[in-house]
N, C-alpha and C positions, 0 to 999 in steps of 0.2 A: 504493499502499499504505500509506494513511495508518492510524494509529490511532484507533479511535473513544475509546479514553480516553485525553484527552490530560495525562495526569501521568507523572511521570518514574519510570516502571519500567522498566527495561530490558527488552525483547523479543529474541528469537531475533535479528533483523533488528539490531540495533542492536549485540549480538557479534558479528555477521559482520564487519561493520564496523568494529568494535575490531581483530578479528583481524588482516581484509585489511589496516590501517593498520601496526599491529606487524608483520607479516611486512613489508611493504614498509620500514618503516622499518630493520629490521634487517638485510635484505637488500642495498638500494638506494642506502641513504643511510650508513649506520654505519660500512661499511666503508671509505670514502673521505671521512669529515669531516675528518680530519686531511691530506689532499693538498689538499680543498678550501680549507680556511681558510687553510694555507699560500699558495694561488695566490689567495686573495680572488675567487675565483669557482668556480661550479659549473657542471656542462653541461645547463642550465634548460630548452633546448629538447626535450633528450633524457629529462631526469626528469618534465617537464611532460605530456610526450608519454604514457609511462607511467601515468602518474596519471589521466589522462584516459581512458585504455583500460578502466581498473578502475574507470571511474565516481567517483573522487574528487574530482574538481574540479568535481563539479554537484551533490551531496547533495542538499542542497535548494532546487534550482532546477529551472524548470518542464521537466516531461517532454518539451513540444513540440517546444523548442530542445537536448534529449540530456541532460538532467537526470536524477535520479533522483525530483523531486518529493516528496521526504521532507520531514518537517517539522525544526526548527531544530537538536532534540535531537539529531539524527543527525550534524548537522555538528559540534557540541560532543563529541560521543565522538570524532568523528575529530580534532579539535581537541588532545584531551587524550592522542591516543595518536603525534600529531606531536610531542607533548612529551618522547617516547623518544628523539630524536635527540639526538648527542653535541654537538650544537650548535645554537645560537639564529637562525642566519643562515637556513639552507633552510627550517623551519618557517615563518621570517618572509616569505619571495619567494612560498611556498606559500599563507599568512596572505591575502598583500597580494592574490593571484587571488582565490582564493573569497571573501575576508571586506570585503575593502576598495573593491575596485574595480568588483566585477561587484551588488554588491546590489541599488542604486537600478538599474541596468541592467535586472535581470531582472525587477523588481517596475513601473517606470512607463515603460522603454523603448518606442518602438512597434515592431510585430509587425517591421518591416524592419531596424528599428538592432541588434534582439537575434538577426536572420537573421543578421546581417552582422558582429558582434562578439558576442556573447554564446556563440553554438551553438560557433564555434570557440575559443573561452576555455573552455567545458567540456570540448571532447574534447582541449584540449591541444595546437592548433594554431596558437593565437595567445595571446601573453605580453600580460598589461594591468598598470597601475601607476595611481596613482592621486593627480591632482594637487590638493593641497589647499595643503600652506605653502607661506610664500614666507620671502624673507631678512627680510622686515618683519613678518610674520605668520604666528606658527604656531599656537600654542595660541588667539590670538586669530582666529577663523577671520573674524568680522564685519570685520577691518581688512584682508583681503587686496586688493591693488592692479591685480591682469591684470585686463583688459578684454576684452571682446569686444563689438564695435559691428556694427550691422548696416549691410549694405552688400548689395543687392536680395535674391537668395535666402540670402546668405551673412552670415556672421561672419566679422569680420578682427578677429584676436587678437593681445595685446601684452601680453608680463609676465615673470615670471620664476616658475621655481618651485625650492623647495629640499626635499633631504633627500628625493629620489623614488626608492626602492626599486625595482629590478625595470627602471627608466627605461635604462638601457644595451642592454639586449635589449627591450627592450618594440616591441608593433606598434602600441597603441595607447594611450592616455591618458584615463581619467575627468578630466576638468577642471571645478574649481570656479573660474568668470569672475563678473566685474560685467556684465551685458547692461543697466543701466540707470543712472541718476543718483539712483535713489531710494532710501529710507531702506534700511540697510546688510543688514537681516535679509529684506528682498523685492526686493533690487534683483541677486540671484545666480541664475545656471545650471549646469546642470549640462552638458557637452557631451563626447559621446566625439569625440577628436582624433586619425585616425591619425598613429603618430611618423614615418612618411615624408614629410610632407607639407612642403613646401616653406616656410624660414622655421622651422623647429624645428631648435635645437641643444642638443646632450646634452653636457655639460663633461665632461672626465676622471673617472673614479669616486671620490668620497671617501673618505679614508683612515681608519674608525672605529674607536673603543677595543674595540669587539664585534663581534657580528654581522659578522666577517668574510669568512663565504662568500658572503653577499649583498652585491650590487652597488646602489649609491645613488650619487646624481648630481645636481646642479642641472641645470634643463631651461630654454634661453631661449626664447620667440616673439616674434617680429618679423615682426609683418603675414601671421601664418599664417592662412588661406582655407579654412573650412571650411563646407560646408551645414548653415543652419539645422536641415534635418531630423536633424542627427546629436546635437542639444539633446535630454537624456532628461524628457519630462514639459512641462509648462507651463514658460515663460519667469519667470523671479522666484521659482522653489518649490526651487532650489537648495540654498538654506539649510535649509530644513525638511530635502530629502531626505538634505543631508550627517549631520546630525543622529541620521536613521534609519539610515543606512549608519554613523554611530561605534558604534551602539547593538551590531552584530553586531561590529564589528573590537575592542570594549571587551573584549565576552562572550571572544569567540574569544582575546585576550592572557591574559584570566585562566583561563580553560581549559587553555590550549596550555603553562601556566607550572606545572601541577600536576606533572606526572610528572618532569618534570627536576629540579625541588626533592627531590624524592622521591628520584630516583637521586642527588643530593647527599648527600642523609643516609645514604642506604642505602650509597654506596660510602665514605662516613668512617668507619660502625658498622666498615665491612668492617677500613677501615685503622687503625682504633683496635684493634680485635682483635689483627691482628698485631703492631702495634706496640709493643714492652715499653718502659716507663721505671720507674725505681727498683725492678725484680725484677717488675713486675706489668703485663697489658697497660691500655692507657690505657683502655681504656672500661670499667674496674672503676672507675675515680674516678667517685664519685657525681656530681660535678659536671659531669661527661660524659656520664653515661644519662640524667641527667636534663632534660639540655639535648636530647639527640637526643631524648625523650618530649612535651618542649614544643613542639618545631618540629613535630615529626609532628601533635601534636592542632591547632595553627595551620594546616598544610596542610589538615589534613582540613575546617577550619571554612571555610577560603576555597571549598574543593568544595562544601559545603553551598550556601553562597554564590551561587555558579555554578549548580548543578543548582536553586536556588530562580528565580533570574534569567530562566534559561530556560524554566521551566515557565511560568513568565508569560507570558513571551514568545512562545510556541507558544499561548496562550490569550488572545492577543491584547491584553495588559494593559501597559499602560506601563513599562517596567523602567530608565526613564532615571536613578531614582536605584538600583538594585541593579546596573545595570551597572557606575556611577560608582563604586559602594561597593567591587564586586570589582575594575576594574582600580585603583583605589587601594590596596587592601587587597593585589594581587597583585604592586606593584612597590615596598610596602615591605618585604613577605614576602619576597620575592624577595632584596632587600638584606640583610634578616635573616640568612634561611637562609644564602646563599652566606658571608657574613662569618663567623660562627659555624662553618660546617664549614671553611672556608679555616685557622682560627688552628688547628684540631686536626690538620690537615697537617702543622704548623710548615713547614721550609724549603721540604720538596715542595711545600705549597700556593701557594709565591710562586715556580714556574717558570710559564711562559708555557704551555704544553701540559698543565698539567695541568688536567682535567677541570672541577675547583671552580673552578680561576682563571678557566677561559673562560666558565664559568657567571654566574659575580661579573662579569665584561665583558658578556655578553651580555644579561644579566637586567637589568643597571643602565638598558638604552634603555627599559624598562615603565616607569618611574617620569616618563619624558620624552616619549616619542611618544603619538602618537593620544590627545592632551590630557594634560597634566603633572599630577603630585600635586596641585597648587595649582589648577587649572583644574576636578579631579574635585571637591576639597574646596569649591570654591565653588556649585559644581552642587549638591553636597548640601546644602549652608546656605541655595541657596537655595529648593529644596525643600522644607527642615526652618524655611522663613520667617522666618531671622535672620540673613541677607544685607541688611545697611543699601542704601538706596536711592541710586542715582548722584546729587551736588550736583549742583544747576545750575549 
């Protein structure tokens, strides 16, 4: 059911996906958020199976592997609605599954590989994670050290991956590793590695500042043997594929933040209507209601940037610059909105379980994960032609 006219005019189908995700968030996520945040985990298998049954884990994935086969604008609509969750951790775990560890597999994986891993990831029967960051190489993807050396028809993998969300529950990891000693941009491959392979150890989950309901851990690989046929696409094309995968991750992140920021603004407006100081509601102070107008304007500007990026993406244009700008703006705006709103809540805003203080902790990750703000600025400068060359 692809649209002939590929522009961002939302159709009935877009609205149906919007409604489905909104209902799912209201019924299956939000009533349990406080409990999951306190526990530092959520029932991932159960929730992912429900999402898979609704088709929400494969919106823009190929029909022959259980996906809906729709263009990326439908995925972005879903990402935006998942942002209605009253925490960031659950949408993050979902985003890892849909937009971080499966795009390259869906696009470049062999039919055998897609049958074995993509199909169950779309149906919610398998959980995936993405292995790029390492203790010594996060934003600097080219500097990673994990190796996959050939041995007969297999690869032997050694190294460690850090900040791997979903890893404690995952069935497979989409792993970026060095498969040769060639130049750093052409020596990497993406390999699907089953997490129950001997030699893989998942460390105890990390205690994060925010995104508390998602599980994140360090993963160690000690002589892990996997068939070479588990490689996605050609050997040496991993860096290029990961950069493409990052575009979807970054646009997902920017779209996913929109409704959460609007929630912050709206709940703070309600609080300021009810809260009286010096004989009048807080909202009557011009400095406060003008600030809300400014924040809402900024959120709307970010939404326009996301939609423009998606429109170009579905029309097969290079969106590196727009995706990087949207990701940068999302991280910065997230910090600005949550900080401003928290201030108006006063002492209540400083409470751990306050929605806005949770949003501030969760959203802080947007400026760090998936390429830090500084990396986004570097990419934008490079594409503007103003980044100085490296000195020899």
